[in-house]
C-alpha positions in Angstrom: -116.2 -119.7 47.4 -115.0 -119.0 43.8 -113.4 -115.8 45.1 -111.7 -117.6 47.9 -110.3 -120.2 45.4 -108.9 -117.4 43.2 -107.4 -115.6 46.2 -105.7 -118.7 47.5 -103.0 -118.9 44.8 -102.5 -115.1 45.0 -101.9 -115.3 48.8 -99.6 -118.3 48.3 -97.6 -116.3 45.8 -97.3 -113.4 48.2 -96.1 -115.8 50.9 -93.5 -117.3 48.6 -92.2 -113.8 47.6 -92.0 -112.7 51.2 -90.0 -115.9 52.1 -87.7 -115.4 49.1 -86.8 -111.9 50.3 -86.7 -112.7 54.0 -83.6 -111.1 55.6 -81.0 -113.5 57.1 -81.3 -114.3 60.8 -78.8 -115.5 63.3 -79.6 -119.0 64.3 -80.9 -119.9 60.9 -79.1 -121.4 57.9 -76.9 -118.9 56.2 -78.3 -118.3 52.6 -76.1 -120.0 50.1 -74.8 -118.1 47.1 -72.2 -118.2 44.4 -70.0 -115.5 43.0 -66.9 -115.1 40.8 -63.8 -114.3 42.7 -61.1 -111.8 41.6 -59.2 -114.6 39.8 -62.2 -115.7 37.8 -63.2 -118.8 39.8 -66.8 -119.4 40.8 -67.1 -119.8 44.6 -70.0 -121.0 46.6 -70.5 -120.3 50.3 -71.4 -124.0 50.8 -68.0 -124.9 49.4 -66.7 -124.0 52.9 -69.1 -126.1 55.0 -67.1 -127.4 57.9 -65.3 -124.1 58.4 -66.1 -120.9 60.0 -66.7 -118.2 57.4 -66.6 -114.4 57.7 -68.4 -112.3 55.1 -67.1 -108.7 54.8 -68.9 -106.2 52.5 -66.3 -103.7 51.3 -65.8 -100.6 49.2 -62.3 -99.1 49.0 -63.7 -95.6 48.4 -65.7 -95.5 51.6 -64.2 -93.5 54.5 -65.4 -96.1 57.0 -63.7 -98.9 55.1 -60.5 -96.8 54.8 -60.6 -96.3 58.6 -60.3 -100.0 59.2 -57.7 -100.6 56.4 -55.5 -97.6 57.0 -55.2 -98.5 60.7 -54.5 -102.1 59.8 -57.5 -103.2 61.9 -59.2 -105.2 59.1 -55.9 -106.8 58.0 -55.2 -107.9 61.6 -58.6 -109.5 61.8 -58.1 -111.3 58.5 -54.7 -112.6 59.4 -55.8 -113.8 62.8 -58.8 -115.5 61.3 -56.6 -117.2 58.6 -54.2 -118.5 61.3 -57.2 -120.1 63.1 -58.5 -121.8 59.9 -61.3 -119.3 59.4 -62.3 -118.5 55.8 -62.6 -114.7 55.2 -64.5 -113.6 52.1 -64.4 -109.9 51.1 -67.4 -109.1 48.9 -67.6 -106.1 46.6 -71.2 -105.4 45.6 -70.6 -101.9 44.0 -72.2 -101.7 40.6 -70.2 -100.6 37.5 -69.8 -96.9 37.5 -70.4 -96.7 41.3 -67.9 -95.9 44.1 -65.9 -99.0 44.9 -66.5 -100.9 41.7 -63.4 -102.9 40.5 -62.8 -105.8 38.2 -60.7 -108.8 39.2 -57.4 -107.1 38.4 -58.3 -104.1 40.4 -59.5 -106.2 43.4 -56.2 -108.1 43.4 -54.2 -104.8 43.3 -56.2 -103.5 46.2 -55.5 -106.7 48.2 -51.7 -106.3 47.6 -51.5 -102.5 48.2 -53.5 -102.8 51.4 -51.6 -105.8 52.7 -55.0 -107.5 53.1 -55.4 -111.2 53.7 -58.9 -112.5 52.7 -59.2 -116.0 51.5 -61.1 -114.7 48.5 -62.4 -111.4 47.1 -65.8 -112.0 45.6 -67.2 -109.7 42.8 -70.9 -109.1 43.1 -71.6 -106.2 40.6 -75.2 -107.3 40.1 -75.8 -107.2 43.9 -77.2 -110.7 44.1 -75.3 -111.8 47.2 -75.6 -108.3 48.7 -79.4 -108.3 48.4 -79.6 -111.9 49.6 -77.9 -110.9 52.8 -79.5 -107.5 53.0 -76.0 -106.0 53.2 -76.5 -102.3 53.8 -73.2 -100.7 54.6 -69.5 -101.0 54.0 -68.3 -102.6 56.1 -71.2 -105.0 57.0 -70.0 -108.1 58.7 -71.5 -111.6 58.9 -70.2 -114.8 60.5 -71.3 -118.3 59.5 -70.3 -121.3 61.7 -69.0 -124.6 60.6 -72.5 -126.1 60.4 -73.6 -123.4 58.0 -75.6 -121.4 60.5 -75.5 -117.6 60.6 -74.3 -116.6 64.0 -73.5 -112.9 63.7 -74.5 -110.0 61.6 -73.8 -106.3 62.1 -71.0 -103.8 62.6 -67.4 -104.5 62.9 -67.3 -102.6 66.2 -69.3 -100.2 68.4 -67.6 -96.9 67.3 -69.7 -95.7 64.3 -67.2 -93.1 63.1 -64.6 -92.8 60.4 -62.0 -91.7 62.9 -59.0 -94.0 63.1 -58.3 -93.1 66.7 -61.7 -94.6 67.8 -60.4 -98.1 67.0 -58.3 -98.1 70.1 -61.2 -97.9 72.4 -63.8 -99.7 70.3 -65.4 -103.1 71.2 -64.7 -105.3 68.2 -67.8 -107.3 67.7 -66.4 -109.5 65.1 -63.3 -110.5 67.1 -65.5 -111.2 70.2 -68.0 -113.2 68.1 -65.3 -115.3 66.5 -63.7 -116.0 69.9 -67.1 -117.3 71.2 -67.7 -119.4 68.1 -64.3 -121.0 68.3 -64.9 -121.8 72.0 -68.2 -123.4 71.1 -70.2 -120.8 73.0 -73.3 -118.9 71.7 -72.5 -115.4 70.4 -73.5 -113.0 73.1 -74.3 -110.1 70.7 -75.5 -111.9 67.6 -77.0 -108.8 66.0 -75.5 -105.3 66.1 -76.0 -102.1 64.1 -73.9 -101.9 61.0 -72.4 -98.6 60.1 -70.6 -97.1 57.1 -71.3 -96.0 53.6 -74.4 -97.4 51.9 -73.6 -100.3 49.5 -73.4 -98.9 46.0 -75.9 -101.2 44.3 -77.0 -100.7 40.7 -80.0 -98.3 40.4 -82.3 -100.9 38.9 -84.6 -102.9 41.2 -83.0 -105.6 43.3 -82.8 -109.0 41.5 -85.4 -111.5 42.5 -84.7 -115.0 43.6 
């Protein structure tokens, strides 16, 4: 009995740790987080409750990201989303010294030079938001509905290449999912395989929550 009593808190601690690091799941509440945007303002995901939100992990040095920006594909999605009242948050989780890292000024310059149209660019150099969402690639896409439920996570489309020409024949999972959410229908493909460059997190262990 004494051994069992000692083991119980240990097992409870393990369970709490496992829960804290559980990957997000469609159909479950989207994990809330806060981050500083490119203009120095603190933004919380929950600030946008009542609106559909797209989370886009990005890294301007990644060939797969360049594919979608050079073609105008990402900008088209962003602008269409904005016209429908959808909030688009581009998130940069590259650590200082790693590919894709920029400060607020650099992020704003990128937005202007690429003709991008996110509602906000969020800076996540410590990787807190990235690890919370288990963001693995750039791009890695997530959609949160107006009730705060995660309804899509995965790739932007089904052509896992850096070839611009493949966009023409690709099935755009994000566009399809947004159309279904707006229509009040369940997302047919709620989880797909993300592709792209690995997120350039800092080399230290992931932060705990």
